[in-house]
C-alpha positions in Angstrom: 104.0 83.4 114.3 105.1 83.5 110.6 106.6 86.8 109.3 107.7 88.4 106.0 110.6 90.8 105.9 111.4 93.2 103.1 114.8 94.9 103.3 116.5 92.2 105.4 119.9 93.0 103.8 119.9 96.6 105.1 121.2 97.7 108.5 117.8 97.9 110.1 116.6 94.8 108.3 119.6 92.9 109.7 118.6 93.8 113.2 114.9 92.8 112.6 115.9 89.5 111.0 118.2 88.7 113.9 115.4 89.4 116.4 113.0 87.2 114.5 115.4 84.3 114.3 116.1 84.5 118.0 112.5 84.8 119.1 110.9 81.4 119.9 107.5 82.8 119.1 108.5 83.2 115.4 108.3 79.9 113.6 109.1 81.0 110.0 110.8 84.0 108.5 110.3 84.7 104.8 112.6 87.3 103.3 112.0 88.9 99.9 115.3 89.9 98.4 117.0 90.6 95.1 120.1 88.6 96.0 120.7 85.7 98.5 121.6 86.8 102.0 124.1 84.0 102.5 122.5 83.0 105.8 121.4 79.6 106.7 118.8 79.0 109.5 116.0 76.4 110.0 113.4 79.2 110.2 114.6 81.2 107.2 113.2 81.0 103.7 114.3 83.3 100.9 112.3 84.5 97.8 114.5 86.0 95.1 112.5 88.7 93.3 113.6 91.7 91.2 110.6 93.9 90.5 109.3 95.3 93.7 106.5 97.3 92.0 104.9 94.0 90.9 104.8 91.1 93.4 102.2 89.1 91.6 104.7 86.3 90.7 105.3 85.6 94.4 101.7 86.2 95.6 101.2 82.6 96.7 104.4 82.6 98.7 103.3 85.7 100.6 100.2 83.9 101.9 99.9 82.4 105.4 101.8 85.0 107.4 100.9 86.9 110.5 103.1 90.0 110.1 105.2 91.9 107.6 108.2 94.0 108.6 109.0 96.5 105.9 112.6 97.7 106.4 113.6 98.5 102.8 114.8 102.0 102.2 117.4 104.2 100.6 119.0 107.6 101.1 117.5 110.5 99.3 120.9 112.0 98.6 121.5 112.5 94.9 118.1 111.2 93.9 115.2 113.0 92.2 111.9 113.1 93.9 110.4 110.8 91.2 113.1 108.1 91.8 112.9 108.4 95.6 109.1 108.2 95.4 109.2 105.0 93.3 111.4 103.2 95.8 110.0 104.7 99.0 106.3 104.9 98.2 105.6 102.6 95.2 107.7 99.7 96.5 106.2 100.0 100.0 102.6 100.2 98.9 103.0 97.3 96.5 104.3 95.2 99.3 101.6 96.3 101.7 98.8 95.6 99.2 100.2 92.2 98.3 100.7 90.9 101.9 97.4 92.4 103.2 95.4 90.9 100.4 96.8 87.4 101.2 96.7 87.7 105.0 93.6 89.2 106.7 94.5 90.5 110.1 98.1 91.1 109.2 100.3 93.4 111.3 102.4 95.6 109.1 105.4 97.7 110.4 107.1 100.4 108.4 110.5 102.0 109.3 110.6 105.6 108.2 112.5 108.1 110.3 112.4 111.0 112.8 111.4 114.1 110.9 108.9 112.4 108.6 106.3 115.0 107.5 102.7 113.7 107.9 101.4 116.9 106.3 103.1 115.9 103.0 103.6 119.7 102.3 107.0 120.5 103.9 110.1 121.7 102.1 112.2 118.5 102.8 111.6 116.0 99.9 112.3 112.8 101.8 110.1 113.8 104.7 107.2 114.5 102.4 107.5 111.2 100.6 107.9 109.3 103.8 104.8 111.1 105.2 102.8 110.2 102.2 103.9 106.6 102.5 102.9 106.5 106.2 99.5 108.1 105.6 98.7 105.6 102.8 99.7 102.6 105.0 97.7 103.9 108.0 94.6 104.2 105.7 94.8 100.6 104.6 92.6 97.9 106.2 95.4 96.4 108.3 97.1 96.7 111.7 99.9 99.2 110.7 102.6 100.8 112.8 105.1 103.4 111.7 108.6 103.5 113.3 110.4 106.8 113.4 113.8 106.3 114.9 116.4 109.0 115.2 120.1 108.1 115.4 120.5 104.3 115.1 123.5 102.4 116.5 124.1 99.2 114.6 124.5 96.2 116.9 125.6 92.6 116.5 127.4 93.1 113.1 124.6 95.0 111.4 126.1 97.1 108.6 124.6 99.9 106.4 124.6 99.3 102.7 125.1 103.0 102.1 128.9 103.8 102.0 128.5 107.3 103.5 126.4 105.9 106.4 129.0 103.2 107.0 131.7 105.9 107.4 129.4 107.9 109.6 128.7 105.0 111.9 132.3 103.9 112.1 133.3 107.5 113.2 130.4 108.1 115.6 129.5 104.7 117.2 131.9 105.2 120.0 130.0 108.4 120.9 126.7 106.6 121.3 126.7 106.3 125.1 127.2 110.1 125.3 124.7 110.8 122.6 122.1 108.6 124.3 122.8 110.2 127.7 122.4 113.7 126.3 119.5 113.0 123.9 117.8 109.7 124.9 114.7 110.6 123.0 116.5 110.6 119.7 118.7 107.6 119.8 118.2 103.8 119.6 119.8 100.6 118.3 119.1 98.0 115.6 118.6 95.5 118.5 115.9 97.6 120.1 114.2 98.3 116.8 114.1 94.5 116.0 112.7 93.7 119.4 110.2 96.5 119.3 108.9 95.6 115.9 108.2 92.1 117.2 106.6 93.5 120.3 103.9 95.5 118.4 102.5 92.2 117.0 101.4 91.3 120.5 97.9 92.4 121.6 97.9 95.4 123.9 101.6 96.1 123.6 101.2 99.7 122.4 98.3 102.0 121.6 99.9 104.6 119.3 100.5 103.9 115.6 103.5 106.1 115.2 106.5 105.2 117.4 109.6 107.3 118.1 112.8 106.3 119.7 111.5 106.5 123.4 108.7 104.1 122.6 111.0 101.9 120.5 113.5 101.7 123.3 110.9 101.0 125.9 109.4 98.1 123.9 112.9 96.8 123.0 114.0 96.8 126.6 110.8 95.1 127.8 111.0 92.5 125.1 114.7 91.9 126.0 113.9 91.5 129.7 111.1 89.0 128.9 113.4 87.0 126.6 116.0 86.8 129.4 113.4 85.5 131.9 111.9 83.0 129.6 115.3 81.9 128.2 
């Protein structure tokens, strides 16, 4: 399987990239980034690109892939709705259109978040924009899955690019076992997300198109158990 990842430098993207590089079923990983990741791996290829609203310059390099894992995202804090929409909606749809046009039968995964507003009419700006983005992706002619994790524990060195989030995770990561025990339906890890995103590319792995932490954790755990047996 050949995959494309957008947002591989972010915390979730780091977990997804790690899962792809470890999975023997994945033969090539193309990451679309603004700056080099500084990682070397036989499977890994990088495309440096600056304008995420226009991917025509790299159209040829996006062809020949089986799945696209879209993990690019930003915090809405301090941003106008127009700016947040451009990065959250416009960037995502530009990527989806580009990869789906080049790859019939593509599986596309999008990481949004718990609380996303599918009605697009709620009071919370980020939730409305995420909901609009999800709805547009689900309406496209491709096999699309929306991931809505709650609290995410970074694993295996994954680090958020948002300073406030880095502080939050450093202060609360030790509480994760308690949080998970008290609220297992709202907690997950970057490792489980990475494995679950790979799992939905396999026929019959899941029926629903919108996945929350319980489904993410189940798929992640099952994929981990399979990897242990086959490894």
